[in-house]
Backbone as JSON, one array per atom type, in Angstrom:
{
  "sequence": "MNANQSQRWLRTFLWGCGVVLATVGTGCQSHIGGQILPSPYYHEDDVQYFAPGAEFQLAEEAAALQADKADEQGRSF",
  "N": [[0.86, -1.17, 0.0], [0.76, 2.06, -1.01], [1.63, 5.53, -0.26], [-0.26, 7.24, -1.4], [-2.55, 5.65, -1.66], [-3.09, 5.05, 1.03], [-3.66, 7.58, 2.01], [-5.97, 8.12, 0.6], [-7.64, 6.12, 1.62], [-7.74, 6.96, 4.3], [-8.98, 9.47, 4.03], [-11.48, 8.65, 3.04], [-12.39, 7.1, 5.18], [-12.52, 9.05, 7.24], [-14.39, 10.77, 6.09], [-16.63, 9.09, 6.06], [-16.98, 8.72, 8.84], [-17.63, 11.35, 9.49], [-20.08, 11.64, 8.16], [-21.65, 9.79, 9.56], [-21.57, 10.92, 12.16], [-22.81, 13.39, 11.63], [-25.34, 12.54, 10.88], [-26.28, 11.23, 13.21], [-26.05, 13.31, 15.03], [-27.87, 15.28, 14.24], [-30.49, 14.7, 14.99], [-33.13, 14.06, 13.94], [-36.7, 13.67, 13.79], [-38.07, 10.46, 13.69], [-39.98, 7.88, 12.17], [-40.6, 4.87, 13.27], [-41.55, 1.58, 13.31], [-44.25, 2.15, 13.83], [-44.25, 4.1, 15.77], [-43.43, 7.44, 16.72], [-40.31, 8.6, 17.08], [-38.61, 10.86, 19.2], [-37.14, 14.09, 18.48], [-34.04, 15.73, 19.46], [-34.99, 18.07, 20.49], [-37.41, 17.84, 21.77], [-38.15, 18.5, 24.33], [-38.39, 21.24, 24.34], [-40.44, 21.7, 22.61], [-43.77, 22.82, 21.83], [-46.9, 21.79, 23.26], [-48.9, 19.87, 21.22], [-51.21, 18.5, 21.21], [-54.19, 18.17, 22.92], [-55.89, 16.32, 25.22], [-59.29, 15.36, 24.85], [-61.8, 16.47, 27.05], [-63.59, 17.36, 30.05], [-63.65, 20.8, 30.84], [-63.91, 21.8, 33.41], [-62.95, 20.13, 36.14], [-64.23, 19.29, 38.44], [-67.0, 18.77, 38.24], [-69.02, 16.99, 39.16], [-68.78, 17.24, 41.94], [-69.41, 19.96, 42.27], [-72.07, 19.95, 41.41], [-73.19, 18.35, 43.4], [-72.78, 20.0, 45.63], [-74.41, 22.18, 44.95], [-76.89, 20.89, 44.92], [-77.11, 20.14, 47.62], [-77.15, 22.69, 48.77], [-79.54, 23.72, 47.68], [-81.32, 21.89, 48.76], [-80.97, 22.45, 51.46], [-81.92, 25.08, 51.56], [-84.56, 24.61, 50.93], [-85.48, 23.28, 53.18], [-85.41, 25.13, 55.22], [-87.65, 27.17, 57.03]],
  "CA": [[0.0, 0.0, 0.0], [1.61, 3.24, -1.06], [1.16, 6.69, 0.51], [-1.46, 7.79, -2.04], [-3.68, 4.78, -1.32], [-3.42, 5.19, 2.45], [-4.31, 8.89, 2.18], [-7.33, 7.98, 0.08], [-8.37, 5.32, 2.6], [-7.95, 7.8, 5.48], [-10.0, 10.47, 3.68], [-12.76, 7.94, 2.95], [-12.78, 6.74, 6.54], [-12.91, 10.27, 7.95], [-15.64, 11.24, 5.49], [-17.68, 8.2, 6.57], [-17.21, 9.08, 10.25], [-18.33, 12.64, 9.49], [-21.47, 11.41, 7.76], [-22.31, 9.13, 10.68], [-21.74, 11.9, 13.23], [-23.81, 14.37, 11.22], [-26.65, 11.89, 10.91], [-26.65, 11.0, 14.6], [-26.09, 14.57, 15.75], [-28.95, 16.19, 13.86], [-31.65, 14.37, 15.8], [-34.4, 14.17, 13.22], [-37.75, 12.77, 14.23], [-38.18, 9.33, 12.79], [-41.17, 7.04, 12.34], [-40.1, 3.5, 13.22], [-42.4, 0.59, 13.94], [-45.53, 2.71, 14.25], [-44.13, 5.14, 16.78], [-42.58, 8.55, 16.32], [-39.24, 8.8, 18.05], [-38.46, 12.31, 19.29], [-35.92, 14.79, 18.16], [-33.44, 16.2, 20.71], [-35.62, 19.31, 20.92], [-38.79, 17.59, 22.15], [-38.44, 19.16, 25.6], [-38.72, 22.63, 24.08], [-41.6, 21.78, 21.72], [-45.07, 23.11, 22.41], [-47.85, 20.68, 23.24], [-49.69, 19.98, 20.01], [-52.44, 17.72, 21.36], [-54.81, 18.23, 24.22], [-56.89, 15.26, 25.3], [-60.63, 15.9, 25.06], [-62.33, 16.24, 28.39], [-64.3, 18.48, 30.65], [-62.79, 21.9, 31.26], [-64.02, 21.87, 34.86], [-62.73, 18.75, 36.58], [-65.01, 18.96, 39.63], [-68.4, 18.99, 37.89], [-69.89, 16.21, 40.04], [-68.74, 17.84, 43.27], [-70.15, 21.22, 42.21], [-73.49, 19.61, 41.33], [-73.59, 17.87, 44.72], [-72.86, 21.17, 46.51], [-75.62, 22.93, 44.59], [-78.05, 20.11, 45.37], [-77.18, 20.29, 49.08], [-77.55, 24.06, 49.06], [-80.96, 23.83, 47.35], [-82.04, 21.09, 49.75], [-80.91, 23.2, 52.71], [-82.82, 26.23, 51.44], [-85.92, 24.07, 50.92], [-85.83, 22.84, 54.53], [-85.58, 26.27, 56.14], [-89.0, 27.73, 56.96]],
  "C": [[0.91, 1.23, 0.0], [0.95, 4.41, -0.33], [-0.13, 7.26, -0.07], [-2.69, 6.97, -1.68], [-4.07, 4.93, 0.15], [-4.06, 6.54, 2.74], [-5.76, 8.82, 1.71], [-8.19, 7.19, 1.06], [-8.7, 6.15, 3.84], [-9.03, 8.84, 5.21], [-11.38, 9.83, 3.62], [-13.28, 7.57, 4.33], [-13.26, 7.96, 7.32], [-14.21, 10.84, 7.4], [-16.81, 10.4, 6.0], [-18.0, 8.49, 8.03], [-17.97, 10.39, 10.35], [-19.79, 12.49, 9.13], [-22.25, 10.76, 8.9], [-22.56, 10.11, 11.82], [-22.79, 12.95, 12.87], [-25.21, 13.78, 11.27], [-27.14, 11.69, 12.34], [-26.85, 12.32, 15.33], [-27.24, 15.49, 15.39], [-30.23, 15.91, 14.62], [-32.97, 14.56, 15.11], [-35.43, 13.25, 13.86], [-37.84, 11.64, 13.21], [-39.4, 8.49, 13.16], [-40.73, 5.6, 12.15], [-41.07, 2.6, 13.96], [-43.7, 1.16, 14.49], [-45.44, 3.75, 15.34], [-43.17, 6.22, 16.29], [-41.56, 8.77, 17.42], [-38.86, 10.28, 18.04], [-37.12, 12.81, 18.79], [-35.28, 15.26, 19.47], [-34.1, 17.46, 21.25], [-37.03, 19.08, 21.45], [-39.14, 18.21, 23.5], [-38.86, 20.6, 25.4], [-39.95, 22.79, 23.19], [-42.86, 22.12, 22.49], [-45.95, 21.87, 22.34], [-48.77, 20.88, 22.05], [-51.01, 19.22, 20.12], [-52.93, 17.87, 22.79], [-55.91, 17.17, 24.23], [-58.26, 15.86, 25.54], [-61.12, 15.55, 26.47], [-63.01, 17.48, 28.9], [-63.29, 19.56, 31.06], [-62.76, 21.98, 32.79], [-63.99, 20.45, 35.4], [-63.62, 18.33, 37.75], [-66.51, 19.15, 39.4], [-69.34, 18.23, 38.83], [-69.93, 16.8, 41.44], [-69.53, 19.14, 43.31], [-71.65, 20.96, 42.15], [-73.99, 19.12, 42.69], [-73.71, 19.04, 45.7], [-74.1, 22.0, 46.22], [-76.88, 22.2, 45.05], [-78.22, 20.22, 46.89], [-77.65, 21.68, 49.47], [-79.04, 24.26, 48.78], [-81.8, 23.05, 48.35], [-82.08, 21.81, 51.09], [-81.85, 24.4, 52.69], [-84.27, 25.77, 51.45], [-86.39, 23.67, 52.31], [-86.09, 24.02, 55.47], [-86.94, 26.91, 55.93], [-88.98, 29.16, 57.34]]
}
């Protein structure tokens, strides 16, 4: 192996290492096996989905309090 061939091999090896590091270091989101794997910036991302549900979490308790209050007012003469 002469000097020219070893320089070419070294350049190819370093170029390949650079490509691997650039690919791993960019942190793109990827879709693998039905799940989306996060990018390195997922901690800074805004929430894009809010689960549907009641805005007021204590609806049953509020209804019970109102019923008790109405019952109490009905009992007082």
